[in-house]
Backbone bond lengths (Angstrom), bond angles and torsions (degrees), N, CA, C in turn:
res aa  C-N    CA-C-N  psi(-1)  N-CA   C-N-CA  omega(-1)  CA-C   N-CA-C  phi
1 M - - - 1.510 - - 1.438 104.23 -
2 T 1.393 117.70 132.44 1.380 127.45 -177.93 1.551 106.31 -76.52
3 E 1.340 116.28 162.01 1.451 121.94 176.34 1.517 110.83 -58.87
4 H 1.358 114.18 -42.38 1.460 120.74 -177.47 1.551 109.19 -61.51
5 E 1.337 117.31 -45.56 1.454 121.69 178.81 1.563 111.61 -64.22
6 L 1.320 114.75 -39.47 1.421 122.66 176.44 1.590 111.89 -57.40
7 I 1.395 112.64 -47.66 1.404 117.81 -179.64 1.517 113.43 -65.11
8 K 1.374 115.00 -40.97 1.471 121.67 179.25 1.573 106.88 -62.17
9 G 1.349 117.71 -40.43 1.465 119.99 -178.94 1.494 109.31 -64.43
10 C 1.282 116.45 -37.28 1.541 118.85 179.95 1.434 110.47 -70.76
11 I 1.373 117.66 -32.28 1.493 121.68 174.79 1.482 110.22 -59.93
12 R 1.386 114.02 -41.96 1.499 119.62 178.65 1.545 113.05 -75.65
13 Q 1.393 115.51 0.82 1.445 123.61 -175.36 1.495 115.38 56.59
14 D 1.286 109.90 42.67 1.567 118.27 170.71 1.479 110.50 -74.58
15 P 1.274 120.50 116.75 1.383 126.28 -177.42 1.508 112.65 -56.34
16 A 1.394 120.01 -41.28 1.431 122.43 174.65 1.462 116.80 -59.89
17 C 1.315 111.82 -40.02 1.494 117.82 179.67 1.547 109.51 -67.68
18 Q 1.331 115.29 -40.78 1.442 120.77 -176.95 1.568 109.15 -65.70
19 R 1.341 117.31 -40.96 1.389 122.20 174.52 1.548 112.71 -60.08
20 L 1.302 118.16 -48.82 1.450 123.08 176.24 1.508 114.28 -57.19
21 L 1.274 115.53 -44.50 1.492 120.99 179.80 1.490 108.35 -67.53
22 F 1.256 122.56 -44.14 1.466 126.30 176.05 1.593 108.97 -56.86
23 E 1.316 112.76 -53.66 1.475 116.31 -178.07 1.574 113.35 -62.51
24 K 1.299 115.65 -29.40 1.473 120.32 -178.02 1.563 108.66 -75.53
25 H 1.333 121.60 -33.04 1.408 123.48 -171.74 1.586 114.87 -113.08
26 A 1.309 116.72 -11.36 1.470 120.83 -172.55 1.504 110.43 -61.67
27 G 1.283 120.58 -43.93 1.506 125.07 -176.96 1.547 110.59 -54.49
28 R 1.372 117.77 -54.24 1.411 122.46 -176.49 1.543 110.73 -69.76
29 M 1.317 114.14 -38.73 1.460 115.10 179.84 1.491 113.19 -73.26
30 M 1.263 121.87 -29.98 1.428 123.24 171.11 1.622 111.17 -64.22
31 G 1.276 114.11 -34.72 1.429 115.36 174.42 1.623 112.68 -65.28
32 V 1.353 116.55 -32.91 1.427 120.99 171.61 1.522 109.40 -63.26
33 C 1.324 118.58 -49.97 1.419 123.09 -178.63 1.420 112.79 -58.44
34 L 1.319 118.64 -39.17 1.521 125.37 -177.70 1.542 108.79 -63.84
35 R 1.309 114.51 -36.18 1.531 118.88 -178.84 1.567 109.66 -67.27
36 Y 1.328 116.08 -24.88 1.507 113.24 -177.67 1.526 111.31 -101.22
37 S 1.280 116.46 -11.60 1.469 116.44 -179.10 1.514 109.85 -110.08
38 Q 1.342 115.04 171.36 1.425 117.51 175.90 1.543 113.54 -109.10
39 D 1.206 120.95 2.79 1.388 124.91 172.75 1.465 115.86 -152.28
40 G 1.325 118.30 159.89 1.422 124.01 -169.19 1.521 110.87 -65.53
41 M 1.355 117.27 -40.75 1.459 120.38 -179.88 1.468 112.55 -60.13
42 E 1.292 116.60 -45.86 1.492 120.23 177.48 1.555 109.85 -60.96
43 A 1.286 119.43 -43.26 1.400 127.75 178.54 1.497 113.67 -54.18
44 E 1.476 112.47 -47.40 1.421 123.66 178.60 1.536 108.61 -62.95
45 D 1.329 116.91 -41.37 1.530 115.65 179.74 1.533 111.08 -67.74
46 M 1.383 113.79 -37.59 1.535 115.33 172.92 1.454 112.95 -57.31
47 M 1.317 117.05 -45.81 1.455 121.55 -173.39 1.548 109.14 -68.86
48 Q 1.262 116.74 -42.66 1.489 120.25 177.47 1.497 111.39 -59.21
49 D 1.309 117.51 -47.82 1.453 121.04 -178.85 1.649 107.93 -64.30
50 A 1.306 113.58 -36.86 1.483 115.06 -178.93 1.545 112.06 -66.51
51 F 1.385 113.98 -41.60 1.460 117.02 -177.93 1.529 108.09 -70.89
52 I 1.304 124.86 -30.42 1.354 123.09 175.51 1.548 108.59 -62.75
53 K 1.316 118.25 -43.51 1.470 119.92 175.76 1.442 113.57 -61.02
54 V 1.333 116.38 -40.13 1.465 123.31 -177.96 1.562 106.41 -58.59
55 F 1.349 112.69 -49.32 1.485 116.35 -177.30 1.587 112.50 -70.05
56 N 1.284 115.25 -30.04 1.477 118.61 177.94 1.461 113.98 -74.32
57 Y 1.390 118.17 -28.73 1.481 122.48 -175.57 1.515 113.78 -113.56
58 I 1.342 114.19 7.10 1.492 115.90 -175.66 1.556 114.80 -56.73
59 N 1.382 116.13 -26.07 1.379 120.95 -179.54 1.493 110.55 -72.49
60 Q 1.376 121.32 -10.72 1.366 120.31 173.02 1.529 116.57 -88.55
61 F 1.320 117.04 -6.21 1.448 122.46 176.48 1.513 107.46 -62.39
62 K 1.264 121.87 127.48 1.451 129.21 -169.35 1.666 111.63 -96.25
63 F 1.375 114.45 3.50 1.380 118.97 -177.27 1.556 113.84 54.72
64 E 1.334 109.94 33.22 1.415 119.81 178.08 1.606 106.82 -121.88
65 G 1.258 119.50 124.99 1.475 118.18 -177.20 1.474 111.79 84.72
66 S 1.308 113.98 -171.22 1.455 124.13 -173.86 1.589 108.62 -80.55
67 F 1.337 115.90 122.13 1.438 119.08 172.90 1.493 114.65 -61.92
68 E 1.414 113.99 -39.71 1.415 119.35 177.83 1.542 111.70 -63.90
69 G 1.349 118.19 -35.83 1.412 124.61 174.77 1.519 113.50 -62.01
70 W 1.360 114.08 -36.38 1.465 119.56 -178.95 1.536 106.16 -70.79
71 I 1.377 116.82 -43.73 1.485 118.00 178.18 1.542 109.32 -62.80
72 R 1.281 120.69 -39.87 1.436 124.78 -175.64 1.527 108.48 -61.43
73 R 1.332 112.65 -45.27 1.527 118.30 179.81 1.602 109.51 -56.41
74 I 1.299 115.03 -45.71 1.429 119.64 179.20 1.533 110.30 -60.55
75 V 1.288 118.84 -46.02 1.452 128.52 179.22 1.612 109.59 -58.31
76 V 1.231 112.34 -51.89 1.469 115.98 179.29 1.474 112.72 -60.71
77 N 1.360 119.82 -45.11 1.444 124.67 177.68 1.488 111.29 -63.32
78 T 1.248 117.34 -38.89 1.527 122.92 178.14 1.536 107.31 -66.53
79 C 1.256 121.54 -41.29 1.499 124.60 179.18 1.580 106.13 -61.89
80 I 1.293 115.58 -46.65 1.458 115.68 -174.42 1.513 110.71 -69.21
81 R 1.291 120.10 -32.80 1.507 123.93 174.84 1.472 108.89 -65.71
82 H 1.343 119.61 -36.14 1.501 120.49 176.63 1.528 111.24 -64.68
83 L 1.344 112.27 -43.04 1.479 118.74 178.08 1.530 111.00 -62.05
84 E 1.300 116.80 -45.49 1.474 119.34 177.88 1.549 112.43 -56.07
85 R 1.379 116.30 -42.78 1.429 118.01 176.31 1.429 115.41 -62.81
86 K 1.347 117.95 -24.06 1.469 123.94 177.67 1.602 110.99 -85.60
87 K 1.396 114.27 -1.18 1.492 118.69 -175.07 1.478 111.54 59.99
88 M 1.282 114.18 58.28 1.533 120.62 173.63 1.447 107.84 -50.70
89 S 1.326 118.58 141.49 1.415 127.13 177.78 1.508 115.48 -113.57
90 F 1.248 117.44 142.02 1.515 121.41 178.37 1.555 102.92 -120.94
91 K 1.305 110.79 96.59 1.475 118.79 -174.97 1.552 110.09 -134.55
92 E 1.402 112.91 162.38 1.339 118.22 179.06 1.611 109.70 -74.77
93 I 1.280 119.66 136.89 1.482 124.10 179.53 1.456 103.70 -116.81
94 E 1.395 116.48 119.83 1.521 122.20 -176.67 1.539 107.23 -89.94
95 D 1.386 120.27 -38.96 1.450 119.05 -167.03 1.623 100.36 -98.73
96 H 1.328 114.08 100.77 1.427 120.67 -177.82 1.534 111.52 -78.83
97 Q 1.290 119.79 -4.62 1.507 117.27 -177.65 1.582 114.54 -103.54
98 S 1.354 115.45 -23.83 1.437 113.09 -178.45 1.512 114.03 -72.67
99 G 1.317 114.68 143.02 1.439 120.15 -178.83 1.501 118.28 78.67
100 M 1.294 115.93 -1.69 1.429 117.97 -178.76 1.516 111.14 -84.96
101 P 1.386 122.46 137.77 1.351 120.90 -175.93 1.568 112.24 -69.57
102 Q 1.353 112.22 152.40 1.404 115.60 177.35 1.595 110.29 -93.18
103 I 1.309 116.30 129.79 1.409 121.07 178.13 1.546 107.70 -113.68
104 D 1.319 114.51 137.14 1.433 123.79 -178.96 1.529 108.38 -46.03
105 P 1.323 120.48 115.41 1.450 121.15 -178.28 1.578 115.32 -54.02
106 S 1.316 118.80 -28.32 1.402 118.45 -179.68 1.483 109.59 -75.52
107 A 1.359 118.67 -11.80 1.483 119.95 176.73 1.468 110.90 -79.63
108 F 1.328 120.94 -8.75 1.449 122.94 -173.91 1.561 110.59 -57.48
109 T 1.347 113.72 -42.21 1.506 112.24 -174.89 1.472 105.81 -74.51
110 H 1.276 123.24 -7.68 1.467 125.85 175.28 1.512 110.72 -123.46
111 L 1.356 115.39 34.78 1.463 116.80 -178.20 1.559 109.80 -55.51
112 G 1.226 116.69 107.04 1.459 123.59 -174.28 1.545 108.80 -96.84
113 E 1.340 109.58 -177.74 1.484 119.28 -179.69 1.443 112.27 -60.06
114 E 1.422 115.44 -43.59 1.494 119.97 -176.01 1.505 108.87 -62.19
115 D 1.421 120.03 -41.25 1.410 119.19 -178.53 1.558 114.29 -71.33
116 L 1.381 110.48 -39.32 1.492 115.62 175.93 1.612 110.30 -61.52
117 M 1.313 116.33 -37.73 1.468 121.81 176.11 1.452 112.43 -60.85
118 K 1.335 118.34 -38.92 1.402 125.43 178.37 1.584 109.88 -60.89
119 L 1.332 110.17 -48.71 1.491 112.86 178.86 1.472 114.04 -66.66
120 I 1.351 118.54 -35.60 1.490 122.15 174.67 1.502 111.51 -62.05
121 S 1.391 114.59 -44.80 1.444 117.08 -172.46 1.523 112.95 -72.48
122 A 1.335 116.61 -15.34 1.434 123.27 -178.21 1.561 111.34 -88.95
123 L 1.442 115.50 -10.66 1.461 118.15 179.20 1.497 110.46 -62.18
124 P 1.266 117.18 148.90 1.520 121.99 171.95 1.495 109.18 -47.62
125 E 1.252 118.56 147.83 1.507 125.33 -171.88 1.543 114.40 -48.04
126 G 1.282 111.52 -55.16 1.475 119.68 -178.17 1.582 112.53 -59.86
127 Y 1.318 114.37 -46.13 1.423 119.13 174.12 1.527 113.70 -58.91
128 R 1.353 114.02 -49.89 1.489 120.74 -179.10 1.535 112.27 -61.30
129 T 1.372 117.36 -41.32 1.417 117.87 178.94 1.508 116.81 -66.61
130 V 1.333 114.85 -43.95 1.537 117.34 178.70 1.523 105.74 -72.10
131 F 1.295 124.95 -36.41 1.461 123.66 176.91 1.526 111.42 -56.22
132 N 1.317 113.35 -50.95 1.444 120.05 -178.64 1.552 109.29 -60.18
133 L 1.286 118.40 -48.60 1.431 123.14 -173.67 1.506 109.71 -63.96
134 S 1.398 115.63 -41.48 1.433 118.18 -172.93 1.610 110.78 -84.63
135 V 1.266 115.67 -54.00 1.501 117.99 -172.65 1.476 111.61 -81.04
136 I 1.344 122.12 -40.09 1.418 122.58 -174.86 1.520 112.60 -89.60
137 E 1.319 117.84 -43.12 1.451 124.17 -176.35 1.559 110.79 -89.78
138 G 1.293 120.09 -23.72 1.405 124.30 173.62 1.514 116.77 84.89
139 Y 1.413 116.58 20.40 1.493 118.10 179.41 1.512 107.62 -78.61
140 S 1.340 114.40 154.79 1.450 124.26 176.46 1.553 107.24 -78.46
141 H 1.292 116.28 163.42 1.510 120.83 177.40 1.560 108.85 -61.74
142 D 1.354 117.37 -38.18 1.401 122.96 -178.38 1.569 110.77 -63.34
143 E 1.347 110.70 -44.49 1.561 118.85 175.99 1.493 109.01 -60.40
144 I 1.434 117.25 -49.53 1.415 118.15 -178.74 1.498 113.61 -63.10
145 A 1.272 116.05 -39.17 1.484 115.69 178.73 1.431 110.59 -64.05
146 E 1.359 123.40 -39.16 1.368 123.87 177.36 1.614 110.98 -64.34
147 M 1.266 117.86 -41.22 1.425 123.27 -176.65 1.629 110.83 -67.37
148 L 1.353 110.03 -39.88 1.528 114.23 -175.86 1.544 112.04 -96.98
149 H 1.314 120.36 2.89 1.397 123.89 -176.72 1.588 111.59 55.76
150 I 1.269 114.81 48.81 1.448 124.49 177.00 1.465 112.16 -128.54
151 Q 1.365 118.91 171.96 1.524 119.12 175.97 1.573 103.01 -83.50
152 A 1.345 109.97 153.69 1.514 120.45 178.03 1.460 106.40 -61.31
153 G 1.338 123.52 -35.61 1.462 126.35 177.03 1.532 113.26 -62.71
154 T 1.356 115.79 -34.82 1.466 119.82 174.06 1.489 111.91 -66.17
155 S 1.407 113.70 -40.06 1.487 117.27 176.71 1.533 110.13 -62.23
156 R 1.295 119.43 -41.82 1.457 123.72 -177.53 1.521 108.03 -64.98
157 S 1.255 116.63 -48.85 1.486 120.12 -175.04 1.565 109.16 -67.54
158 Q 1.267 119.81 -34.30 1.471 120.71 -178.84 1.586 106.69 -72.05
159 L 1.314 118.27 -36.24 1.410 119.89 177.67 1.487 111.60 -65.32
160 V 1.403 118.17 -46.74 1.412 120.22 178.71 1.572 109.61 -59.22
161 K 1.295 118.61 -42.98 1.459 123.87 -178.05 1.526 111.98 -63.15
162 A 1.354 112.09 -38.17 1.525 118.57 177.90 1.437 110.00 -65.38
163 R 1.349 119.32 -45.13 1.485 124.85 -174.46 1.579 106.44 -65.61
164 K 1.403 114.31 -40.50 1.522 117.02 -179.42 1.518 107.16 -66.50
165 M 1.256 120.75 -40.72 1.424 121.88 -178.50 1.517 110.12 -62.92
166 L 1.348 117.75 -46.34 1.460 123.52 175.46 1.473 110.81 -56.52
167 Q 1.347 115.83 -51.02 1.452 118.44 -179.44 1.532 111.49 -56.77
168 S 1.318 116.87 -43.07 1.410 121.33 178.50 1.482 111.19 -55.66
169 Q 1.333 113.91 -51.13 1.494 115.41 178.34 1.447 115.44 -59.85
170 I 1.271 116.16 -38.15 1.510 121.13 -178.97 1.598 108.08 -65.78
171 L 1.390 113.13 -45.23 1.489 114.52 179.36 1.550 112.48 -64.43
172 Q 1.299 115.74 -30.78 1.447 118.65 179.00 1.499 107.96 -69.64
173 L 1.261 121.11 -39.39 1.476 127.94 174.10 1.540 109.04 -56.55
174 Q 1.427 113.23 -45.79 1.436 115.36 -178.53 1.488 114.71 -64.98
175 K 1.406 116.24 -38.30 1.401 120.84 -177.46 1.614 109.06 -69.01
176 I 1.307 116.40 -34.29 1.433 120.55 177.37 1.516 113.31 -69.63
177 A 1.349 113.76 -33.41 1.441 121.37 -177.01 1.518 112.62 -74.51
178 V 1.408 115.55 -24.26 1.417 117.88 -174.36 1.493 114.18 -80.85
């Protein structure tokens, strides 16, 4: 079944097509949700809400551009709405070491995606959200500011602080590994 046929089936609310579409995209979209949440249960809630929106609005997909990109945008926006309901805060964090996950020091020379994602997921919520939107999703600071209802300068400073915190953690791992 082609992607076009799958989407058309979902527009008709065909449960088999909906299941196939979910199975095809759930893994990657769960990864997106995990980047915005701090635990698996919250990420699952985000993903479930996002796919409900996907199925409710799939008739609005114009068959222009990437369908996966269209889904990803819904997922990211759903994650942001979840964080807003939790009253996400954008504040200065002085203690850059507390709450950061420990990664096996011998893994430093092979710091992989999983280890880096652990470090990113342990960032304070505001830092993590702006880092994900800017670095991973590719949004501009003006777009992030509009999405999060903050100033563009706040987005920039949160990103700088997130990067410094990540650099600090990576340097700590390097010192331990030496």
